[in-house]
N, C-alpha and C positions, 0 to 999 in steps of 0.2 A: 504492498498497500502505498503512496506515495501521494504526502498530502503538502504542503507549499506556501507559496507568499510569492509573488512576481517583482515584486519589491529588493525582495532577500538574492536573488543571480545576479551574477559577476555576467555584462555582457563582449560578450567576446569580437573584436571587429571584422568586418566581413573580407574576409583575406583574397587581394583579390586585385589588382588596378588599372580593370573593369569598373570599379567597384570603387563610390562616391558616401564621407557618409551615415554608411550604412554597420548596422554588428547584433549580434541575432542571440538568442539568453534559449537554450534547452530546457523547458519542463519533465514532459518527459519521455523518455528515450528504454534499448533495449537493455542501459545501468540496471535503471526500477523493474525492468519487467516486464514495458510492452515487447517485445517480442519481437513484432517490425513494424515499428515505428518512431518514431521522433516525428515527438507535436515541439516548438520549438520559436518564437516572437520575435519578429526582426522589430527591428524600427530602423526608420529613415529619417536621418534627420534634414532641414531646411537645405534646399539646396539638391540634395542625397538619392545616391540612384544606388539598386543591386545589379550585379554584373547582364549583364545582356547574352544570354545563354540559352542553349537544349542541354537535355538531358533524356535517357530513355524510360522511364519512369514520372506518373506521373504526379503533381503532386494535391492540394487543397490551401484554398486559405479563404479565412474570413479577417474584416477589414477592425479589429476593436476604438481607432482613438485614431481621426487628423483625414487629408484624404491625398489622395493622388492618381497617379496615373499606372495600372496595366496593360504594356503590352504583349501580345498573344501574336508572334504571327506575321507582326506589320502591322497592327490593328491596334487600334490605345482607346480606351474604353475606359473611362474617368469613375475614381468611384471610392467612398468616403465609408466611412464610420457605416454600419450595420453591413456590406454589399459584402458578398461573398463569389469566390472562385474557382471552377475546373479546369488547372492549367491539365492537355496532356503533355503522354507522350511526346518527347525526342521536338514538342514544338518552340519555340527562339520564344521569350519571354525575356519582361523587364522593369519589374517596379518604378519608381520614380514620383519625389517628395515631392508635387508640384502648389505649395504649400507653404504658408510661414510659422509651422508649424511640428510637429512631431506624427508622423505616418507609420502608422504602427502594423501587423494584422501579423499571425496566426498563419504559421504553414506547416502543412500533414505531410512529412515523405516517409515512404521508403525505408530502412533503413541505410537501405542500402545510399541514399538522398543525400545524403547528411556527412557532410565532411566540415 
């Protein structure tokens, strides 16, 4: 069993030259007993973005704070708190903060998708 508080977790910068002002916190993972998936929260600061990339696994996202743009295969969608998305396998995608406040979202990936 895992019970915790997001505010007590240490954030790790997204380690990519193609990312800016982005960090991640892992909430639940195989280390905690969820053997096949990882639930994490990504925080993108003002003028920040995640790497533009694709991979052979899908993931799901839920926006918990702020506003931004989710690009999937060249199509931009404006998202905000309450929005959700399914990003299919092998889709080129990127999250960008287009506001003056933090853009924060949950990202759930299969364990092979967490680096």
